[in-house]
C-alpha positions as CSV (number, residue, x, y, z in Angstrom):
1,M,0.0,0.0,0.0
2,A,1.2,3.5,-0.9
3,R,0.1,6.8,0.5
4,V,-1.2,9.0,-2.3
5,L,-1.9,12.8,-2.4
6,V,-4.4,13.9,-5.1
7,M,-4.7,17.6,-5.9
8,I,-7.3,18.5,-8.6
9,T,-8.6,21.9,-9.8
10,P,-11.8,22.6,-7.9
11,A,-14.1,22.6,-11.0
12,E,-16.7,20.1,-12.2
13,G,-14.8,19.3,-15.4
14,H,-11.7,18.4,-13.5
15,V,-13.0,16.7,-10.4
16,N,-15.5,14.4,-12.1
17,P,-12.9,12.7,-14.4
18,S,-10.7,11.9,-11.4
19,L,-13.3,10.1,-9.4
20,G,-13.1,6.7,-11.1
21,L,-9.3,6.7,-10.9
22,V,-9.3,7.6,-7.2
23,K,-11.9,5.0,-6.4
24,Q,-9.9,2.3,-8.2
25,L,-6.8,3.3,-6.3
26,V,-8.6,3.1,-3.0
27,D,-10.2,-0.3,-3.9
28,R,-6.8,-1.7,-4.7
29,G,-5.4,-0.7,-1.3
30,E,-3.9,2.7,-1.8
31,E,-4.3,5.2,1.0
32,V,-5.5,8.4,-0.8
33,D,-5.8,11.9,0.6
34,Y,-7.7,14.1,-1.9
35,V,-7.3,17.8,-1.3
36,C,-9.9,20.0,-2.9
37,S,-12.6,22.6,-2.0
38,E,-15.6,21.6,0.2
39,E,-17.9,22.0,-2.8
40,F,-16.9,18.6,-4.1
41,G,-16.6,16.9,-0.7
42,T,-19.5,14.5,-1.0
43,R,-18.6,12.9,-4.3
44,I,-14.9,12.7,-3.3
45,Q,-15.7,10.9,0.0
46,Q,-17.9,8.5,-2.0
47,T,-14.7,7.2,-3.6
48,G,-13.3,6.1,-0.2
49,A,-10.6,8.8,-0.3
50,K,-9.9,11.0,2.8
51,L,-11.0,14.5,2.0
52,I,-8.8,17.5,2.9
53,T,-10.3,20.9,2.2
54,Y,-9.2,24.4,1.7
55,P,-11.3,27.6,1.2
56,F,-12.1,28.4,-2.4
57,S,-15.1,30.4,-3.7
58,V,-17.8,28.3,-5.2
59,D,-18.4,30.7,-8.1
60,A,-14.7,31.7,-8.6
61,F,-14.8,30.5,-12.3
62,I,-17.7,32.8,-12.9
63,H,-16.9,36.0,-11.0
64,N,-13.1,36.0,-10.5
65,P,-11.7,38.2,-13.3
66,V,-8.5,36.0,-13.5
67,L,-10.3,32.7,-13.6
68,K,-13.4,33.8,-15.6
69,P,-13.4,32.0,-19.0
70,A,-11.8,34.1,-21.7
71,E,-10.6,33.8,-25.3
72,Y,-6.8,33.7,-25.0
73,K,-5.0,35.9,-27.5
74,H,-1.6,34.9,-26.3
75,H,-0.2,31.9,-24.4
76,Y,0.8,34.2,-21.5
77,Q,-2.8,34.9,-20.7
78,F,-3.4,31.2,-20.1
79,V,-0.2,31.0,-18.0
80,N,-1.2,34.1,-16.0
81,M,-4.6,32.5,-15.2
82,I,-2.9,29.3,-13.9
83,V,-0.4,31.2,-11.8
84,K,-2.6,34.0,-10.3
85,G,-6.0,32.2,-10.4
86,L,-4.9,28.7,-9.2
87,I,-1.3,28.3,-8.0
88,E,-1.0,31.5,-6.0
89,P,-4.3,31.1,-4.0
90,I,-4.3,27.3,-3.7
91,I,-0.8,25.9,-3.3
92,P,0.0,27.7,-0.1
93,K,-3.3,26.5,1.4
94,V,-2.5,22.9,0.3
95,M,1.0,23.1,1.7
96,K,-0.5,24.2,5.1
97,E,-3.1,21.4,5.1
98,I,-0.5,18.6,4.4
99,E,2.2,20.0,6.7
100,N,4.0,17.1,8.4
101,K,2.3,14.5,6.3
102,E,4.2,12.0,4.2
103,Y,3.2,10.6,0.8
104,D,4.7,8.2,-1.7
105,Y,3.5,9.9,-4.9
106,L,1.3,12.8,-6.1
107,I,-1.5,12.9,-8.7
108,Y,-2.2,16.5,-9.8
109,D,-4.4,18.2,-12.4
110,Y,-2.8,19.7,-15.4
111,L,-4.3,23.2,-14.7
112,M,-2.3,23.3,-11.5
113,G,0.8,23.4,-13.7
114,W,3.9,24.4,-11.8
115,G,1.9,24.1,-8.6
116,G,2.1,20.3,-8.9
117,K,5.9,20.5,-9.3
118,I,6.1,22.7,-6.2
119,I,4.2,20.1,-4.1
120,A,6.2,17.2,-5.5
121,E,9.6,19.0,-5.0
122,R,8.8,20.0,-1.5
123,L,7.6,16.5,-0.5
124,G,10.4,14.8,-2.4
125,I,8.1,12.5,-4.3
126,P,7.3,11.5,-7.9
127,A,4.2,12.9,-9.6
128,V,1.6,12.0,-12.1
129,C,-0.2,14.6,-14.1
130,T,-3.8,14.0,-15.2
131,I,-5.1,15.9,-18.2
132,C,-8.9,16.2,-18.7
133,S,-8.6,18.1,-21.9
134,F,-6.4,17.3,-24.9
135,A,-2.7,17.3,-24.2
136,F,-1.6,20.6,-25.7
137,V,1.0,19.9,-28.3
138,E,1.2,23.6,-28.9
139,P,0.7,26.2,-26.1
140,L,-2.9,27.3,-25.7
141,G,-3.4,30.7,-27.3
142,S,-0.1,30.6,-29.1
143,D,-1.7,31.4,-32.5
144,Q,-4.3,33.9,-31.6
145,G,-2.8,37.1,-32.9
146,W,-1.0,38.9,-30.1
147,D,2.6,39.6,-31.1
148,D,5.3,38.8,-28.5
149,D,6.4,42.4,-28.6
150,D,3.0,43.8,-27.8
151,I,3.1,45.9,-24.6
152,K,0.1,43.8,-23.2
153,V,2.2,40.7,-23.6
154,R,5.1,42.3,-21.7
155,E,2.8,43.4,-18.9
156,L,1.4,39.8,-18.7
157,Y,5.0,38.4,-18.5
158,D,6.0,40.9,-15.7
159,D,2.8,40.3,-13.7
160,T,3.1,36.6,-13.9
161,M,6.8,36.3,-13.1
162,K,6.5,38.6,-10.1
163,V,4.2,36.1,-8.5
164,V,6.4,33.2,-9.6
165,H,9.4,34.7,-7.9
166,Q,7.5,35.3,-4.7
167,L,6.2,31.7,-4.6
168,A,9.7,30.3,-5.4
169,E,11.2,32.2,-2.6
170,E,8.4,31.2,-0.2
171,F,8.7,27.5,-0.9
172,Q,12.5,27.5,-1.7
173,V,12.2,26.1,-5.2
174,S,13.8,27.1,-8.4
175,V,12.3,29.7,-10.6
176,P,11.0,28.2,-13.9
177,A,10.9,30.0,-17.3
178,I,7.4,31.3,-18.1
179,D,6.9,28.6,-20.8
180,E,7.5,25.9,-18.2
181,L,4.7,27.1,-15.8
182,D,2.0,25.0,-17.6
183,S,4.3,22.2,-18.8
184,H,4.0,18.6,-17.5
185,S,7.5,17.1,-17.4
186,H,6.8,14.3,-14.9
187,I,7.3,10.7,-15.8
188,L,3.6,9.9,-16.4
189,K,0.7,11.9,-17.9
190,V,-2.7,10.3,-17.9
191,V,-4.9,11.8,-20.6
192,Y,-8.7,11.2,-20.4
193,T,-9.1,10.7,-24.1
194,S,-8.0,8.3,-26.9
195,R,-5.0,8.6,-29.1
196,Y,-7.4,8.6,-32.1
197,F,-9.3,11.7,-30.8
198,Q,-6.1,13.5,-29.6
199,P,-4.9,16.0,-32.2
200,Q,-1.3,15.5,-33.3
201,A,-1.0,12.4,-31.1
202,E,2.0,11.3,-33.1
203,K,4.0,14.1,-31.4
204,L,3.4,12.7,-27.9
205,D,5.7,10.1,-26.5
206,D,4.9,7.0,-24.4
207,S,4.8,9.0,-21.1
208,Y,1.3,10.0,-22.2
209,I,-1.2,7.3,-21.2
210,F,-4.4,7.7,-23.2
211,A,-7.0,6.1,-20.9
212,G,-10.2,7.5,-22.5
213,P,-12.9,9.4,-20.5
214,S,-13.6,8.4,-17.0
215,I,-17.3,7.5,-17.1
216,V,-18.6,7.0,-13.6
217,P,-22.3,7.0,-12.7
218,R,-23.1,10.0,-10.4
219,K,-24.9,9.0,-7.3
220,D,-26.0,12.6,-6.8
221,A,-27.6,12.9,-10.2
222,P,-31.2,14.3,-10.2
223,S,-34.1,12.3,-11.4
224,F,-35.7,12.9,-14.9
225,P,-38.9,11.7,-16.5
226,F,-37.2,9.9,-19.4
227,E,-40.4,8.1,-20.3
228,Q,-41.7,11.5,-21.6
229,L,-38.8,12.1,-24.1
230,R,-40.4,10.6,-27.2
231,A,-44.1,11.0,-26.2
232,L,-44.7,13.7,-28.7
233,Y,-41.7,13.7,-31.1
234,P,-39.6,11.0,-32.7
235,Q,-36.2,12.7,-32.1
236,V,-34.6,14.2,-29.0
237,V,-31.9,16.9,-28.7
238,Y,-30.1,17.8,-25.5
239,I,-28.7,21.3,-25.0
240,S,-26.2,22.2,-22.3
241,L,-23.5,24.8,-21.9
242,G,-21.8,23.0,-19.0
243,T,-21.5,24.4,-15.5
244,I,-19.7,27.7,-15.9
245,L,-21.1,29.3,-19.1
246,N,-24.8,28.2,-18.6
247,R,-26.2,31.7,-17.7
248,D,-26.3,32.8,-21.4
249,L,-29.9,33.8,-21.8
250,E,-29.2,35.3,-25.2
251,F,-28.1,31.9,-26.5
252,Y,-31.2,30.2,-25.0
253,K,-33.4,32.8,-26.7
254,L,-31.6,32.0,-30.0
255,C,-32.3,28.3,-29.5
256,F,-36.0,29.0,-28.9
257,E,-36.2,31.0,-32.1
258,A,-34.2,28.5,-34.1
259,F,-36.0,25.3,-33.0
260,R,-39.6,26.4,-32.1
261,D,-41.1,24.8,-35.3
262,L,-39.0,21.7,-35.5
263,P,-40.8,18.4,-34.7
264,V,-38.1,17.5,-32.1
265,Q,-38.1,17.3,-28.3
266,F,-35.5,19.6,-26.9
267,V,-34.1,19.1,-23.3
268,L,-32.2,22.1,-22.0
269,S,-30.0,22.0,-18.9
270,S,-30.0,25.7,-17.7
271,G,-28.1,25.4,-14.3
272,Q,-29.5,26.8,-11.1
273,Y,-28.3,30.4,-11.6
274,A,-29.7,31.1,-15.1
275,E,-32.6,33.5,-14.7
276,M,-35.0,31.4,-16.9
277,E,-38.0,33.2,-15.5
278,L,-37.1,36.1,-17.6
279,L,-37.7,33.9,-20.7
280,A,-40.8,32.2,-19.4
281,D,-43.2,33.7,-22.0
282,N,-40.8,32.8,-24.8
283,I,-40.3,29.0,-24.1
284,P,-41.6,26.9,-27.0
285,D,-43.9,23.9,-26.3
286,N,-41.2,21.4,-27.6
287,F,-38.7,22.4,-24.8
288,M,-38.2,20.7,-21.5
289,I,-36.0,22.9,-19.2
290,K,-34.5,21.9,-15.9
291,P,-31.7,23.4,-13.8
292,Y,-29.9,20.0,-13.6
293,I,-30.1,17.0,-16.0
294,P,-28.5,13.6,-15.4
295,Q,-26.2,14.0,-18.3
296,L,-24.8,10.5,-18.7
297,E,-28.3,9.0,-18.7
298,M,-29.6,11.7,-21.0
299,L,-26.8,11.2,-23.6
300,Q,-27.7,7.5,-23.9
301,R,-31.2,8.5,-25.1
302,V,-30.7,11.5,-27.5
303,D,-30.2,11.9,-31.2
304,A,-27.9,15.0,-31.0
305,F,-26.2,17.3,-28.5
306,I,-25.8,21.0,-28.7
307,T,-22.9,21.9,-26.5
308,H,-20.2,24.5,-25.8
309,G,-17.6,21.9,-26.6
310,G,-16.2,21.4,-23.1
311,M,-13.9,18.3,-23.2
312,N,-16.0,16.4,-20.6
313,S,-19.3,17.1,-22.4
314,A,-17.9,16.3,-25.8
315,S,-16.2,13.1,-24.6
316,E,-19.3,11.9,-22.8
317,A,-21.4,12.5,-25.9
318,L,-19.0,10.6,-28.1
319,Y,-18.7,7.8,-25.6
320,Y,-22.4,7.2,-26.3
321,N,-22.1,7.8,-30.1
322,V,-24.0,11.1,-30.0
323,P,-23.2,13.6,-32.8
324,M,-23.0,17.3,-31.9
325,V,-23.5,20.9,-32.9
326,L,-20.7,22.7,-31.1
327,V,-20.7,26.4,-30.1
328,P,-17.2,26.9,-28.6
329,M,-16.9,29.9,-26.4
330,T,-13.6,30.0,-24.6
331,S,-10.4,28.2,-23.5
332,D,-9.8,24.9,-25.2
333,Q,-13.3,24.6,-26.5
334,P,-12.5,25.7,-30.1
335,I,-9.8,23.0,-30.2
336,V,-12.3,20.3,-29.1
337,A,-15.0,21.6,-31.5
338,N,-12.6,21.7,-34.4
339,R,-11.4,18.1,-33.7
340,V,-15.0,16.8,-33.6
341,Q,-15.7,18.5,-36.9
342,E,-12.5,17.4,-38.4
343,L,-13.3,13.8,-37.6
344,G,-16.9,14.2,-39.0
345,A,-18.8,13.7,-35.8
346,G,-20.4,17.2,-35.7
347,I,-20.6,20.7,-36.9
348,A,-18.8,23.6,-35.2
349,V,-20.4,27.1,-35.5
350,N,-18.9,30.5,-34.8
351,K,-20.5,32.1,-31.7
352,N,-19.6,35.6,-33.0
353,E,-21.5,35.0,-36.3
354,L,-24.3,32.8,-34.9
355,T,-27.9,33.3,-36.0
356,A,-31.0,31.3,-35.5
357,A,-30.9,30.2,-39.2
358,I,-27.3,29.0,-38.9
359,L,-27.9,27.1,-35.7
360,K,-31.1,25.5,-37.1
361,A,-29.3,24.5,-40.4
362,A,-26.4,22.9,-38.4
363,L,-28.7,20.8,-36.3
364,V,-30.9,19.7,-39.2
365,E,-27.8,18.6,-41.0
366,V,-26.5,16.6,-38.0
367,L,-29.9,15.0,-37.4
368,N,-30.6,14.1,-41.0
369,Q,-27.2,12.9,-42.3
370,A,-26.3,9.5,-40.9
371,I,-22.5,10.1,-41.5
372,Y,-22.4,12.3,-38.3
373,K,-23.8,9.5,-36.2
374,Q,-21.4,7.0,-37.8
375,Q,-18.3,9.1,-37.2
376,A,-19.4,9.7,-33.6
377,H,-19.5,5.9,-33.2
378,V,-16.0,5.7,-34.6
379,I,-14.6,8.1,-32.0
380,G,-16.8,6.6,-29.3
381,Q,-15.4,3.1,-30.1
382,S,-11.8,4.5,-29.6
383,L,-12.8,6.1,-26.3
384,R,-14.5,2.9,-25.0
385,Q,-11.6,0.7,-26.0
386,A,-9.0,3.0,-24.4
387,G,-9.4,1.3,-21.0
388,G,-10.8,4.1,-18.8
389,Y,-9.9,4.5,-15.2
390,T,-8.9,0.9,-14.8
391,Y,-6.2,1.2,-17.4
392,A,-5.0,4.5,-15.8
393,T,-4.8,2.8,-12.4
394,D,-2.9,-0.1,-13.9
395,A,-0.4,2.3,-15.4
396,I,0.1,4.3,-12.3
397,M,0.4,1.4,-9.9
398,S,2.8,-0.4,-12.3
399,R,5.0,2.6,-12.5
400,F,5.2,3.0,-8.7
401,S,5.3,-0.7,-7.8
402,T,8.7,-0.3,-6.2
403,I,7.2,1.8,-3.4
404,R,4.4,-0.6,-2.5
405,K,4.5,-1.2,1.2
């Protein structure tokens, strides 16, 4: 048995993929401490791991200007978000919570970047990085138009490195170059997708373990009247913008306008904070709207999925062979959407040029052309065959077999 420290970014799309892996480690005898925010405490404890919490705002990814989703015009914007939004506020708290504790290895989320290296170096243990997006062959935001000589880029560099120097001094670790702050140089990287779905996979070596998505039934998922889905219409389409971007009333209004007259049952997951009452008089009869939808169960019953293109949502849809219309909004979502479209499993639309007519045409195309469903099945097969959290656990425990106690 080994003692394992798990440190994952406190966000739905990062915590959820880790749960199957953590439960497998616990079931195989590893002693796991999982450090995260209280918000995810219940589902973490259900894995059998010991929960260690630190304070972190529940709505940080919505209201914190550093963490709030944005379109990155330069790689330094992404790095600045990691350093100031996650490493600076979280790593000191983690270090305080695990003071005087000993571990055999660390598993950390890729968005923690250099923060994972700080923890591993201070504890003197090896580390595994888990990646719930694509593994970035090229830096995120590196081709978006801001020149390296732009004054905004220089200000970002100075702002980021000031914090890096302060943290390096506080924890007595070496100061990395700015391009190393989001790199993952540890001996093992577990990626929650397949080599087939991963763009430019040929450029990634064997230290990248492609395990596929971690599909774990959620015990806290709400109920839903699935028997009503096809009571009036032969086809069902699910709409969700994930857990961070789901307050976009203008997008929902666009959906109502685009799909009002289609003989299709639409199911919209709005989240608890979207002010849907403001749209009450505009909701079409062919829409079912709820704050929460049991997404895994829903995706097994629908004909298409309209999504923001978050990696978790896209992977779960493809796992169940569901073609998509993707409306990428921020971060890595354009990369995910472009890859889905490139492999023929959906259509990506530009949010800045989106109209009701464009959205309707994309959905009708996906619903009526069988090739999209067929290609979704091809990707889905690669995800299902990747091995999931069982394969990821095998890889980790095999690599650290020499420290079994």
